[in-house]
N, C-alpha and C positions, 0 to 999 in steps of 0.2 A: 352248692358250691363245694369245691374239694376241700378236704379238712385242713390241708396244709396252706391253703391260698391266703388265710388270714394274717399269717405270720411271716411270710417271706420278705415283704417289703421291696424297696427298690433294688437292693443288691443283687437279688436273683434275677430280676428283670433285666439288670445290666449285663450280667453273664449271658442270658438267653440272647439278648440283642447282639452283644458283640460276637457270639459264636453261631449266629444265624440259627438258633434253636438247637444246636447239636451239642450234647454233653456226655462227659462221662460221669459215673457216680460222685468221684471226688470233686468234681466242678461244683456240685450242688449240695454236698453233704453238710455244710454249715445250716442249710435251710431245709433240705429234705433227706428223709431216711431211705434206706434201700427198700424197705417195706412200701414206701410212697411211690417210689420209681416203678417197682413192680406192679403196683395197683394201676398206675396210669397205663402201664403196657397191656395188663390184664383186661382193663375196661375199655381197651381200644382207643384211648386218646393219645397215646405215645406209640412209637415204633421202635424196634431195636434192629437196625440194618446190619450191624455187626456186634458180636459178642462184646459187651462192655461199653458200647457206643448207642446213645439214645437220641432220637429226634422227637421234638415236643409237638408233634402233630401227626395225623395218620394218612396224610396225602402224599403225592409224589414229591421227590426231592428236587430243588432247585440246583443249577450248577454250583452255586455257592456252597449249599449244604453237602453235595457230593465231595466237593474238596475238603470240607471240614471232617467228614466221615472218613476219609481216606488217611487224612493226618493224624486223627485221634485214634484210629484202629491200628495204626503203625507203631512199631516198638519205640521206646525212648530214644530221641536223637533224630526221629523221622522229620523230614521237611519237604514241602512242595518243592518241585525242582525243574530244571530244563524249561520246556515252552510253556508249561503250566505256571510256573513262577514268573517267567518273563512277560507273559501276557497280563498277569495281574499288576506288573509294573509298568504297563503302558506299551509293550512292543506290539506293533500292528503288522498284519499281513501273514502271521504264521500260526493262527489259532488251530488247535488240535482238539478232537473230541475226548480223548483219554486224558486221565490225570496222571502226571509223572511225579513220582514219590522216590526221594533218596533215603535210604535207610543204612545205618551202619552194618558193616561186614560182620557176619557171626550171628547176626539176630534173625528172629522168625521172620518169615515172609508173609506179609498180609496179603490176603486174597479178596478181590472184589472185581466184578465185572467192570471193565473200562478203567482199571488200575494198572499202570505200568511201573513196575519196581525196579530201582537201580541201586545196587550195592556200592557203598563208598567206604573206602578207608582213608581218605584224604580230605573229608569234609571236616573244616575247622570252624571253631566259633565265629571267627572274623567273615567267614563265608555266609553266616546267617545273618538275616536282617533282625536287628535288636528290638524293632517295635512292631513292624507290620504283622498282621494276622489274616489267614492262618499261617502258622510258622512256615517260612520259606527261605531260600536262598536269596542273596542279593542279586540284583541284575547282571553284574559281570560274570559271577559264577554261574548263573542260570544260562547265560548265552554260551559260555565256554562249555558246559556240560551238554546243553542241547546240540551244539555243533559237533561235539566229540561222538554223540550217539547217532547222529545222521549216517545212513548207508551210503548217500550220493554226495560227493565232494562239492558240487556246485551249490547245493542247498546248505551245506555245512558253511561254506564261505559267505553265502548270502546272508546267514544269520549274524555273522560277526559284523559285516558291513551295515546291515540294516540297524543294529543296535546303535552304531556310531552315527549314521546318516540321520536317524529319527532322534538323535540328541538323548538317548536313554543312558548312554554310558561313554566313557572316555576310554581311548587306546590304552592309557596307562593302567586303568582299572582292570581291563582285560588282560593286559600282560601280567599283572600281579595275580589275578585269580588262576590264570593258566599256569603260573610258576608253582601253585599249590595243588594243581590238579593231578600230579603224578602221571605216570605213563598212560597214554590214551591215544585212541584211534585219531587220525588226522592231525596230530600235534604240530608237524612241520607245516601243513597248510593253514592251521590256525595262526601259527607264528607270522607266516607270510601275510595272511589276511589282516591281522592286526597292524602290521606295518604299512600295508596298502591304505588301511583306513586312516592311517596317521599322515603318511606322507606321499601318497599317489605315485607319481612317475618317479620322484626321487628314490623310491624304495625299489625300483626295478633296476638291477645292476646293468650297466651298458654291456657287460659280457654276455648277457643272456640273448640280446638282440644281435651282438656280434657272433654269437654261435649260429643263429639262424642265417645270417647273411653268408657266413663262410661255408654253411651246409649247402646252400642254393647257389654258391659261387657268384653271388651279386656284387656289384661294383661298391666301392667303399663311398659312404655318403658323407655329407656335412652334418654335424650334430649340433643341435640348439642353434639351427641356422637362422639369422635375423631376415625377416620379412617385413618390408616397409610398406606402409599403407598411409592414406591421407589421415593426418591427424595423430600419427603414432607408429608404432611397430610392434610386432610380436614374434614369438619364436617357434619354429617347428622343431620337434624332437629329433627327427631323422629328415633329411632332405636330399634329393637327387635333382637339383636344379636343371642340369642338362637334359634330364628325361622327363621334366615337368611332374614329378611325383615325389610324394614324401609320406611320412607316417607321424601319428601322434599315439601316444600310449596314456590311457586315463585310469587314474585312481578313483577313489570314492569322492573326493572333493569336486570332481566334475559333475556329479549327479546332483548337486545342490542346484536349486533353480537359477539363481543369479549366474552361476558359473556355466551351467548348461546353456542358457540363452547366450552368453558371450562365446561359448565354443560353436554353437550352431552358426552364429554370425560370421565368425572367423572363417569356419569351414565353408560357408556359403560364398564368401567373398573370394577365397582361393579358387573355388570351383568356377565361379564366373569368370576368373582370369585365366582358366584354362588349366589350372593344377589338379592333379589327381592326388587326393589326400586320404589315405586310409587310416581308419581309427580303429585302435584295438584296446581291450582292457589289459591291465596288467597281468591278470590271470592267464590271458590268451598267450601273452608272450612267454610266460613261463611254462605252461602246460598244454598248449596247442600250437607248438612251434611248426609242425608240418603245414597246418592250415594258414598261420601267418606267412611262412615263407611262400607258399604257393601263390597267395593274393598278391604279395609284394612283386613277386616275378612277373605276373601278367601285368601289374600296372606299369612296370618298367619297360616291358616290351611293347606296351602300347605307346610308350614315348620314344621308341626306336632302338632301345638297347638290345643287343644281340650277345647271347652268351658264347 
């Protein structure tokens, strides 16, 4: 038996369990000396994947242990961030193999295969979760960071919407986190996406669809047109009754299962009655206006409209 094993008690075991067996010397110094740690490494029972960071076995590291190694190898103030932190807090569908770590500007850059380092001068204590381990950003900040680091706008937007749709974060929390983020890539898109997650169609100004209509020379529609049906009525966002066509613009709330089924039923009923109803995301109305305009033009012409 190792000489120190008799005297450590449950306290050391608790540290090792909490940190998945990954420690720095000061984590165990109340129970182990530097000489004890070096002896464990020299005898092949422990390993040192990074200077000053030790793992209390000699086998391959688990994903959890990799995250602990990256955090403990970073400078003071480091925290798991972006998709790494968001996945730990329950975000689904965006898992990444690498570990994302946020470190303070001006500190040394930790290096390790599979580690992606992001420097931040705007990470505040309120952005760090006060309890969860390994040390990481709160879900709202994690999503805002991850979205701002994305190269592709659609994926950036999808991250924000998914966080709300999966009930991991509230739009207000995202907006608050973004306010502390400082200048960042996709800032305007993130603001739009948060608004869409919160309000859906109400967040798409009428002037944006009006820009499409004017650009393509389309006839003026009825807006929020009432369509009656057996047992009730519903509204179409934009309607050209004379040409049997209309459009609906969807925000994130339409992706919820109960809303989705209702929307599909409404769309099917209108189609069965001979209407051509085009459905667009609020993102498309803002950022794919040529595509939207071309499709609406074709639908109106099918109904007899001639420009």
